[in-house]
KOLVOKOL-208057 format. One record per residue (C-alpha): residue in one letter; x, y, z. Coordinates in steps of 0.001 Angstrom, whole numbers, plus 524288, in hexadecimal, padded with zeros to 5 digits. Each point is the difference from the previous one (the first is absolute). Layout:
# KOLVOKOL-208057
aXYZ ...
This chain:
# KOLVOKOL-208057
m800008000080000 k804BA80DB17FCCA s804AF8089D80B18 r7FE1180CCD7F896 c7F6AB804BF7F568 k7F8E880C217FB9A v7F1EA7FC2080316 v7F9E07F5708086B v7F1BC7FCC37FD23 i7F9327F8E380B2F g7F5077F7297FB86 g7FE887F65B7F4E0 g7F206802257FB72 i7FBBB807A27F41A a8041080CF68064A g80DEA7FBB2802D5 c8021D7F87F7F35E s7FAC680B267F7BE t80884809FA8070B l80C237F79E7FE89 y7FD867FDCB7F180 h7FD3880E4B7FD36 l80C0D804918076C t807FD7F8077F665 r7F85C806007F4C8 e803DB80D7C80516 g80E457FBED7FFA6 w8029C7FB8F80DF9 s804A67F1F68008B d8066F7FFFD80D6E v7F3057FD0180692 v7FB547F506808CF l7F2D77FA55803CF l7FE407F93180D11 e7F47F7F6CE80258 r7FD677F99680D25 d7FA707F3CE7F97D e7FD3B7FCD57F1BB l7FC9C80A277F5CA t7F157802E47FFA3 s7FD837F93180D0A g7F82880B6280591 t7F3D2806477FA46 t804E37FE6F7F21C w7FE787F13F7FF49 h7F1448000E8029A s7FCE880C2C7F803 a7F44A7FFBD7F6D1 a809EE806707F6CB q7F71A8087B7F7CE v806B3809AE7F6F3 t7F7D080BDA7FC6F n8027880D5F7FA17 f7F5D7806A58089F g804DB80AC980905 m7FA9480BB480766 n80A408094B7FA87 q8098B8008F7F4C9 t80BC17FBC380806 m7F90A7F36E803C1 i7FBF07FD977F1F3 g80DD8802897FB55 l8061B7F6458095A k7F5997F5C27FCD5 s8024B801C17F17C h80E747FDD880278 s7FCB17F39580783 i7F7DF7FADA7F4B0 r80AA5802D77F5FA l80A5A7F9D4808AE y7F7F97F3EE8030A k7FCF47FDFA7F1A1 e80E84800DE7FCEE l8030D7F62580AAF a7F5567F6C27FB5B e80589800397F23F d80E177FDA280442 p803BD7F35E7F8E2 e80A3F7FCA180A3E y7F6B9800FA80B9B p7F1C5801E17FBF7 i7F5DE801F780AAF n7F1557FE2080087 y7F92280CF37FD85 h7F216800D67FB08 h8019280D127F95F g7F487807377FA30 d7F4B27F7B1804F2 g7F8F980CD38028C g7F9068043880C48 i7F36B806DB803FC r7FD6F8089280BDB l7F15C7FFFB8020A a7F72180B4280413 n7F1E1800ED8043A t7FEBF80EE080090 e8022680B197F67E a808E38067680A03 q809217F4427FF36 m7FF5F8008A7F13B d8040B80E4980083 g80BC97FBA4807D8 y8037E7F6007F5AD r7FE8280A4B7F564 h809918089D80766 f809B97F4EA801FE a7FF507FCDC7F186 s8033180E407FD08 l80B267FFC8809DB a805A27F3867FA3B r7FF93805217F21C g80A61809F6803AC m808FF7F48A8033B n7FCF47F9657F2FD v7F7767F5FF806E7 h7F2B97FDBF7FA03 f7F4967FBB18085A e7F2367FE8C7FAE8 v7F386803BA80729 i7F5A77F5EC7FC78 d7F1A17FDCE80342 a7FA177F46A8073C q7FCCF7F8457F3C6 e80DE0801477FAF1 c805227FB9F80D45 a7F7F87F39F7FECA r804177FDD47F1EB r80E5D80086803BE h7FE1A7F7F480C6E p7F5287F6327FD0E l7FF4C7FAF380E0A i7FAA680CA7805DE s7F22C804CD80210 t7FC3D80DF67FC53 e7F6748016A80B5C n8028080CB680772 l80B30802F87F6A5 v8021280CD57F8D4 g80CF67FD3F7F966 g80E747FEFC80234 l80DDE803CD7FC94 w807477F7047F697 d80EC57FE5A800FF p8048B7F8797F3F3 l80D567FC9A805C2 d7FB2F7FA3D80CD8 g805B27F2C980348 d806DD7F79D80A39 i80D877FA8A8022A d806FE7F51D8074D p805AE8067680C47 a80B577F6DB802A1 q804597FF6F7F1D4 l7FF7D80EDD7FF13 c808CB8021980BC2 q809737F55B7FBED s800D9806217F27C l8031380D73805A1 a80A207FA4280950 r8060A7F83E7F4E3 r801AD80C1A7F7A2 a8056B807B280B7C r80A117F55980296 k8040D7FFF37F1BC a8027A80EAF80150 g808D67FE0A80BCF a7F6A28008180B9A e800617F59780A7E v7F4A67F96980718 y801D97F97080D2F r7F4CB7F74C80445 h7FE237FABD80DD9 t8073580BEE8050D p7F796806F280A26 v803BF80DD3803AF t801D98012880EB4 a8038E80E60801AF l8034880C977F8D3 t80A49809C980442 q801A080D617F9F1 r80DB58057B80092 d8043B80E0780234 d801B0801F67F159 d7F1DC7FB4B7FDE5 t804067F3297F9CA w7FA6A7F372805A4 t804457F2FE80569 v7F6117F5497FDA4 h8017E7F53C80A22 t7FB837F2797FBCC a800587F24C80572 k80B027FD3D7F652 g8084A80C1D8023B d7FFE380EB17FDBE i7FF28807DD7F382 d803FD80E4D7FF77 c7F89C8080B7F603 d7FCE780DD77FC07 i7F1437FE3E7FF12 v7F5E67F71380635 v7F2B37FCD17F9FC n7F4DC7FA9B80844 a7F8087F6DC7F764 g7FB657F80E80B91 g7F1ED7FD3D7FC01 y7F79E7FD0480BD2 r80C658001E8084F v8025480E1F7FC3D n7FFAE804FA80DF3 e809537F592804D8 v809E4805EB7F69C g7FB6980DC880337 a802517FDC080E75 m80E2E7FCDC7FCF6 m8010380DD27FA6B g7F87E8060280B53 v7F4208037F7F7BF h7F1DD7FB997FEED h7F9667FF107F2C6 p7F14C802147FE97 v7FDB47F2827FA4A a7F6697F5D580510 s7FC407F2937FAFC m7F2607FAF97FD17 e7FBBE7F1FC7FE85 h7FB377FDE77F21A q7F8D67F40C7FB09 y7FDC77FA907F283 f7FC9E7F2AB7FAFB l801ED7F8157F3C2 t7F4707F9097FA14 d7FEEC7F3277F903 p7FEB2800E27F12C i7F3F9807327FB25 p7FA467FAAF7F343 a7FC8680D797FAC0 i80E4A803F9800BA e804947F3D87F8E9 e7F5BE802457F58A a802CF80E947FE1E g80BB27FE0C7F70E h8073B80B8B80606 r8050E8042580D50 m7F6638071F808A3 p8031280E58802C8 l80368803BC80DE6 l7F4E1805A5807ED r80012809B780B3B c7F319803008067E p7FE5280B8F80956 i7F18F7FC80800E5 s8027B7F33580722 d80E5C80161803FC f805F67F4B47F870 y809257FD807F49E c8025C7F4467F78B r808AB7FB3C7F520 q8016E7F3767F886 e808987F58180605 k8015E7F4727F6CD f7F1AD7FD107FCA6 g7FAD9804EF80CF0 l8004680D12806E7 l808358067480A5B l7F617807718083B g8049A809FB80A18 f7F87E8075B80A79 y800AD80D2F806C9 e7F6597FD5E80ADD q7FAFE80A308098C d802A97F6CF80B74 c80E93800B17FD47 r80B767FDB680908 t80D77805BE80243 w80B927F6D38015B g80CDD8003A80753 m7FCB980BC680869 d806937F9E580BF0 g80B8E7FA327F8ED i8027C7F58B7F5D3 d804A57F23480289 p80E207FF0D7FB2A n7FC527F3177F9A2 f7F4B2805C07F838 t805A47FDE37F27F n7F9757FA397F40D a7F4877FF7680963 l7F1A48039080058 c7F5CE8041F809EA p7F4EC7F6B580395 d7F47E7FFF07F681 d7F422807B08047D l7F5D57FF8C7F541 d7F518803F980957 r8059080DBD7FF53 v7FDCA800CD7F151 t7F22F7FA7A7FF39 d7F9CF80D1C7FC93 v80A15802B07F573 l7FE627F25C7FA99 e7F157802027FECD g8028D80C407F803 a8097D7F88B7F76A f7F5BF7F54E7FDDF a7F62380A517FBD2 r809A28060C7F669 m805427F2FC7FAFE p7F5877F56E8015E a809367F5877FAB0 l80752800A080CEB m7F4A97F9AE80724 d802DB7F3257F939 a80ECC800C380160 g8076C7F8A280A5E i80A948062D80861 h80D1E7F9E97FD17 t80950807D7808AF v7FEA580AE680A13 i80AED809ED80209 n800718096580B9A g80C64807F4800E9 p8049180D68804A9 i800F080BB97F6E9 t8054B80D49803DE y7F90480D218003B t803E880DF68031C i7F7C180B2D80541 d7FB3F804057F27D g8017E7F2E47F932 a80B51804527F757 p80DBB7FA52801DD l80B8380690806A1 v80AE3800A57F5F9 g80B488096580248 p8087B805BA80AD3 v7FDA37FBBF80E08 p7FBFB80C578077F g80A9180568808DA k80A8E7F69B7FB34 r80B25801C77F692 n8035A7F5AA7F5ED a7F4037F7FE80396 y7F4B97FCD67F6E0 c7F4047F77280074 i7F6DC7F9367F68F i7F5087FB4C808BD g7F1437FF9E80191 l7FE0F7FA1F7F271 r7F2617FA7B80193 a7FF957FD6B7F14B g80E617FCD27FF84 l800D17F6667F4B7 g7F85E808817F6A5 e8078080C6180316 g80CD47FB3080588 g8077B801047F34C g7FCDA80E6D7FF50 h8025D802AD80E69 g80DA07FA327FF56 w80290807D47F3A5 l7FC6180CF280656 l807607FCEC80C90 a80C6B7FC527F8C4 q7FF7E80CEC7F8D1 q7FE9D8075980CE0 i80B6C7F8CA8060C v8091D801BF7F46F h7FBCA80D4E7FABA g7F9388069F80B6E e7F2F5800B37F8D1 a7F7987F7707F761 c7FA988030F7F296 y7F2A88028980640 d7FCAF8081880BE3 t7FF017F58680A84 w7F9578079480AEF c7F4277F6F77FF9B l809727F52B8043A d8092B807DF808A2 p801977FA6080DCA r800E980DF780536 r7F1DC803087FC85 f7FC757FAAC80D7D t805F5806C480BB7 g7FE757FE5080EB2 h7F1E57FB987FECC g803A37F3407F940 n7FF687F77280C1E v7FC457F1B28012E e7F1D280206803D7 l7FCED80A237F590 t8065E7F7847F59D a7F7B97F47080433 v7F2DE807107FFB4 k80325806407F2DB a8047A7F2E17FAA3 i7F2F87FA0D80405 e7F8A580B327F99F d807C87FEFD7F379 y7FEA27F1357FF88 r7F1348015080122 n800178099B7F4A8 e80A397F9507F78B f7F935802597F306 r7F8B680C5C803EA f8087C80B6B7FBE6 h8003080CED80743 f7F72B80A4E7FA46 p8046B80E3D7FFCE n7FDA98063E80D47 e7FD327F2BB8062E h806017FF3E80D89 r7FE417F29C805FD p7FD867FF6680E9F a809637F5C180575 g80AA88058A808B8 r7F9A780D5980173 p801F28093380631 f80E7E7FDF38022B k8070180D147FFB2 t7F7A780B0780541 t801B480DB080560 p7F8DA806F580B18 l7F6C08052F7F591 t7FBD77F3447F98B a7F42A7FDFE808C7 v7FCE380E8C7FFB4 l7FFCC8003A7F12A a7F8057F37C7FF9B a7F5FB8066F808E0 e7FF3C80B2E7F63D g7FCC27F6597F534 a80D527FD7A7FA1C a802097F3E97F7A1 f80DE97FAFD80032 e809E67FA017F6E0 v80CDA7F99C80405 v80D9E8051B7FCBA n80B7B7F8268053B g7F7257FAF480ABE w7FB3080DA3803B9 e7F1958035380011 r7FE8A80C1C7F782 i7F38A8078F7FD0A e7FAE07FCD17F25E y7F3BD808987FFE7 v7F517803F68094A k7F3C97F7BC7FEE5 p7F35F8077F7FD4A a7F8A07F649808AB p804237F5C4809FF d7FB637F4B67F775 f806A68051D7F3AD h807AF7F5197F951 p803E0802397F1C8 t7FF417F4C97F66B h80CBB7F9277FCB3 t801EB803547F1C5 f809F0804077F5BC r7F6C580B007FC53 f7FD4180C9480771 d7F8E97FC1B80C6A e7F60F80684808DC a80AA1807D480701 f802348080F7F3A1 d7F72380B3E80439 t804E07FF5580E08 v80E0B802067FB81 a7FB9F80AEA7F6DC g7F9B2806D880B8A e80C517FF0680849 i807FE806037F503 a7F62480ADE7FD57 n8001E8042980E3F l80EC67FF8A80099 r80103808487F3B5 e7F6BE80A6F80530 n8024D7FF5D80EAA v809247F726807A7 g801B67F16A801FF l806C57F7D680A50 t8058A7F2487FF45 e8095D7F7418074A v80B7D7F9C57F8D5 s804767F4EB808B3 g80C857F8527FE62 f8074D809DC7F794 n80E267FB777FFE6 r808AC809668077B y80E807FFB78037C a807B680A1F80790 l80D84801537F9EA t80ADB8060480817 g80EA1801A27FEB7 t809A6809387F9C7 h7FEF57F9B77F286 v7F1367FEDC7FEAB h7FE45809B77F4E1 d80C0B7FB467F8BC f7FAFF7F2118013F l7F28F803C37FAEA d8061E807AB7F4F0 r807627F3BE7FC06 v7F45A7F6BF80044 m7F5D2809477FA3E c8000B803F37F1BC g7FB2680DE58021F r8022A80BD780872 v7FFE07FD5480EA0 p7FA9580B0A80875 r80A4780452809DA k7F9E480C36805D4 s7F9D17FE9F80D4E g7F12A8009C7FF7B k7FF097FB3F7F1EE v7F9E37F3E57F9ED g803037F96B7F30A l7FBA07F43B7F829 g80A3B7F7387F9F5 y802997F2DB7F9B6 l809E47F55080258 l804AE7F79F7F4AC n805F07F28D7FFBC r80D257FDBD7F99F h7F9247FD627F315 g7FA9E80DDA7FFD2 m7F2097FBC7802C9 v7F7118062180A2A k801447F8D880CE2 t7F8318084E8096C e7FA3780D68802A3 a802A8807E080C49 t7FC5180CC980684 i80B9E8068B806A3 a7FCFD809D180AD1 n80A64807ED80716 l7FAD38022A80DB2 p8045180C058079F d806867F75080A52 g809AD7FAFE7F5D6 r7F9CA7F2D17FD8D v7FC367FBE87F25C w7F3537F8A77FE61 y7FF6A7F6377F4F8 g7F2057FC6C7FC9F s7FAAF7F64C7F626 a7F48E7F6F67FD3B a7FB0D7F7E780B67 a802C57F36B7F8B2 a80E34804147FDDB e803DE7FF3480E5D y8092D7F4437FF2E h803468021C7F1A6 d8054480DBB80220 r8066D7FCC180D04 d808317F5667F9A3 w803118086E7F425 l804CD80B7D80831 r807A07F76980964 d806AB7F89B7F4FB h804B680C987F98D i8063F8067A80BD6 t80EAF7FEA47FE61 p808EE7FD1780BAB d8059880DCB7FFC5 e7F2AB806CA80072 d7FA5B8050E80CC2 v7F1A07FCE67FDD1 s7F6807F9EC809A1 i7F2237FB547FD2D e7F5477FFFA80A45 t7F28D7FAF67FC95 l7F4638085580437 t7F5B27F9107F7D5 n7F8927FAA080BAE d801B180C438083D f7F92080A327F7AB t7F3A0800CD7F7C2 i7FC7D80A327F5C9 l7F3BB8083180018 v7FDEB806A57F2E3 v7F86A80CB67FF58 a7FD18803B57F1E1 g7F80680A217F8D0 p7FFA380ECF7FE53 k7FBE98020080E3F s80A707F731805BF r8089980BAC80390 d7F4A9805C5807BB v7FEBC7F362807A2 l80E797FFF58037E r7FF5880E2280458 a7F5307FC608096A v807C07F51A80697 s80DF8805237FFC2 r806B480CBB803DA a809BB7FECF7F4BF d7FF83808F57F430 w7F9897F8247F506 s8003980A847F5A3 k805087FC917F286 e80BCE808B480252 a803887FA0780D2E f7FD147F1EC7FC60 p8002B7FE357F148 w7FE3D7F3747F85A l80A797F5A280323 s802A88050A80DB7 v800E97F87680CD0 r7FF638048780E24 a7FDF77FAB680DA8 c7F49D806108075B f7F4227FCC480836 v7F2B17FC647FA97 g7F7488031A80B76 i807BB7FA2180B2C a806527F55E7F7CB p80DF7801537FAEF a800DC7FE317F152 v808A0801087F413 v7F8A2806B97F4F0 m803BD7FF757F1A1 s7FA36808407F52F v7FEAB7F5527F5D0 s7F47B7FB0E7F827 f7FC2B7F33A7F95F s7F287805467FCB5 g8040980C007F851 e7F911809048099C l8060E8085080AA5 a803557F59080A09 y807F47FD1F80C19 e805637F3498053F i7FF7D8005580EE0 h808D67F591805F1 v7FBB87FD6780DFC p805437F6A080A59 n7F6367F4F88015E n7FDED8023480E6C q7FB0280DBB7FD24 l7F9557FD577F30A y7F2308007E8057D a8027B80D4D80629 a804AF8058A7F300 y7F46A7F9F27F8F5 l7F62A806078095E a8064A80D517FE7F l7FF777FF547F134 r7F2127FAEA7FFAF q7FB3880AC480905 a8071380A8B7F844 g7FB147FA5A7F32F e7F183800778036C q7FE3980E237FBE8 h807427FD6F7F337 g7F7F87F4487FB84 m80A2C7F5C680327 k7FCA77F2087FC1C l807B77F3728000E f8055E7FA477F36A g806EF7F3507FCE7 a809907F8C17F772 r7F6CE7FE987F479 a7FEAB80EC37FF3E i80EC780174800E1 d802027F6557F4ED s7F699807817F753 m8064E80D19802E9 r80E0E7FB817FE50 l7FCC77FAD27F259 e7FAB780D657FC85 k80CDA805F48045D g809AB7F6D37F98B f804A67FAAB80D23 l804DB7F1FF7FFDE h7FE107F463808E7 w80BA77F7AB80407 k7FF3A7F2427FA41 a7F43C8037C7F7C3 d8062280A5B7F735 i80DE58004B8057E l8066D7F33A7FBF9 t80DC07FAA77FEDB e7FD257FCC87F1BF f8011480E5E7FC1C d8098D80B1B801D6 p7FC0C80D7E80509 f7FF3A805F17F263 e7F6F67F53A7FB57 t7F7E68022180C53 g7FE7980E877FD81 l808AB8041880B47 d8098D808027F7F4 r7FF2F80BB980934 f804F97F7B380B3D v80C8B7FBE07F90F k80C5B8083880039 m8097E7F9D87F677 d809B780AF2802CE k8024C7FAAC80DB8 a80D837FA4080201 d7FA6C7F28480239 f7F4867F87680596 v7FC307F1BF800B5 g7FC197FBA07F26E k8051E80BEB7F8B5 a809057F8A37F6BC a7F5717F6587FC32 l7F61380AF57FE8E s8092C807567F6E9 e800AF7F4027F74A r7F1467FEB580025 i7FE4580E387FC2E a808FA7FDF37F477 g7F8327F4237FBCF g7F2DA806BA80114 p7F3FF7FC13807D8 s7F9387F2E27FE9C r7F326805338057F k7FA8080CE4804C6 l7F5F38023C80AB6 v7F41F807CC7FB90 t7F2D38042780527 l7F46D7FAEB7F84E e7F225804FD7FFA0 i7F7577F4207FDC8 e7F2D7801A67F96C c7F8C57F70580954 r7F7268036080B5E d7FCA67F2F280635 a80D627FA5F8037D p80DE38048080296 a80BE47FA607F92E h806927F6F5809B2 g80E8C7FDBF80133 g804E17F6B57F58A a7F586803127F5F7 s8053A7FFFC7F226 v8012F80C5B7F7D3 l7FE447FDAA7F172 r80199807947F35F d7FB807FAD27F305 g7FF497F254805CC p80D077FCF8806C1 v802D48027E80E5F v8081D80C688016F g7FFBD8020C80EA1 t7FAFD7FC3D80D62 v7F7C180757809F0 t8064D8018E80D55 s7F4BF806438077B g7F2FF806767FD7D a7F4C280725806A5 f7F582809EE7FCFE g804AC80E158016E h7F45D8068C80650 r8055980DEA7FF46 v8027F7FF2A7F162 s7F4DC7F67C7FD48 k808BA7F6B17F874 n8029F7F175800E0 l80ED3800158019C a80ADF7F6117FF38 y80EBD7FF9D7FFDB a8066E7F7127F61F f80D867FCD67FB01 v7FF33800A87F12B q809617FF917F4A2 p8076E80CFB7FFAA y7FAE3804B57F2D1 l7F2427FFCE8059A a803108086780BEF v7FB0780C777F99D p7F3D28076F8047F d7F3C47FD0E7F806 t8056F7F3187FAF6 r7F49D7F69A7FEA3 m800587F20E804E2 e7F7047F5CD805DA v7FFD97F9AF80D6B d7FA987F26E80239 v7F68B802B080B2F l7F9A07F33B80439 g800247FA7E7F254 e7FB9380C6A7F91B r80971807E47F7CE v7FD4580DB8804D7 a8050280C3F7F94E a80A6C8078A8076D r808F780B827FD85 v80C818050E805FA i7FE2480C76807F0 e8091B8087C80808 m805707F95D80C20 s7F9088096980932 p7F27E803227FA99 y7FBE98069780CC3 d806E480CD680307 p80C327FCC97F819 a8073980C0380529 h7FE0B7FB0D80E09 d7FA9980D268042D r7F6147FA5C80987 m809847F85D80840 r8099380B7380056 a7F56B809D4803C9 
């Protein structure tokens, strides 16, 4: 066994084998995989092994498409062919028009990745799958490339290719401990000796947290028992003359695929069960849980109703094994939060179908620092301190019960709520606030017009449309108040703070005390990594603020870029303060009523910051606006937040103050050309492509990513972000929707909402550069309809920004 290598991958299932193989494809051959038993002896060996193109976003579709291409190549390898039923086709069923709208959107989203789904009616579903009944069926989504693969053969094929490229695989080599050295390299201790390496990868499957504990971290991954059975041969399948398409049924919570001349039938029962919560037997390998078919009786009845032929089929084999889930159901693929040179590829509940793509994206991150797609939807840092064992378990149960029921826009499922709250959460709820969740924080979404108000889950404009319009109208004419919980906030101190920020940000960094600035950080490829507000407080501290979800992401990025000779310290204040936003033309009058400070335009102009009191509560106030109106962010210590809120509410009564929420903010920021991190700000584009030219100072001596950005400028943009006005009044354009011109796809929507102040249906989209000209006409695929759209100026509401500077 080697004593030194570049990367050690721990775990020999699909995650580990795919990572090892793809590391060699990226040019790294000095890599090792360690497996405690045999390859594929964990979850992989009992996988139902379905391989679909379906994904909830374009990154997921891209990695699944890579998996399909890779698996087809492996299956056709004459030296080591593997069993892969490629292109059997698959149907996701629907019994409501709302679900069909979702499928129409996902088909639009996939088209931008050159993946072609088909939305079909109930009769066509039955024609393509002759075993199903059309009772209570509206239609479905057809994936022509759906199929299944042999799990063990797949992993052996990947390991074989990795070995041929120079990698080594050590079976029956359990890892016993991990030690990180002072230089951030690792020693991996095994039962057969130690291996020193630069980088460690946790691909531990359902033993993920046994490996995590060796690093001193906990991963938000829990296992669920999952049952499926294999039937005896079914005559109708033998007589069909072709393989049956795969079937996934959100109506009755089951899936099935052909297995020889019978079916593999799997269940997502409501009476489900977690597994391994109190530890896992060290000898649980190539093993299963006890059968418990009583739990799936209700699901089985639904499957009988949908596929009557099942009632005459015998059960040949029952499988009950653990599969892993995360808090939101998506895997964790990327850097381990808070650790250097440590990565993970875990929580792959659909590991076989996607694992080829996950390993591909992770290998790119390890070797190049980024992948070809923005991988935030997979990033382990998207969960922060709230990702504990109990929350992961209740969310895993909820997601398991809804396996084939996708999230609708503005759908906020109830399990694990509330988790992160402020002293105002109950107060706002009493005033009628509805809440969404951001990084575990409860955040006001809108104010309900009646206690029993519950909008329909839909991809179209819902019943809250007029409520949001009313919040915006009042804010525009009078004054509005909202709470922004969880905003990421770091206090930076030290003699080199501004020099450090100047080096990691691509634009001008405000240095004057009492001033605020917005800036962007690039990766070494010149792409936009994150967005930050920099505020120079009068006491000498610098506050770094960014999106709530960016808490761990930005912490690790800043920490990793401080050089040994720089005097910079980072203190997190995210959980200590909460923001109250006062916005609207009368917001200055409200502040004057609660604070003795001078709030005139001359004394406290736009982009200023000061410490003061709001009523009796100490606060840090910034003159910044995400709404485009005169607005103030009031940062208040949580233990005095209620006092500040009461003072503002009392002062606001005579000025018509009303609460507003996140839906109103999203509408207003689209009218102003303001971007949302990880919706519109992605690592796939540079700042010039993203329309952030004014925040880049190429005449600076240097900044992270400058050299790569210079090369990109010389080569010209690949895409440009534009604002579109969409000629549609019943639905917004959702992220991922395809933009078309004369037939072909020419761009992709990143976000959309109705702009109530300009009375336009708005969307941002990255389009081909020659189309990024005002008045250029295109079409957007909105729920299956090609709707006319045109490029308009980036800020259709008050483009000179006069209102927020007033």
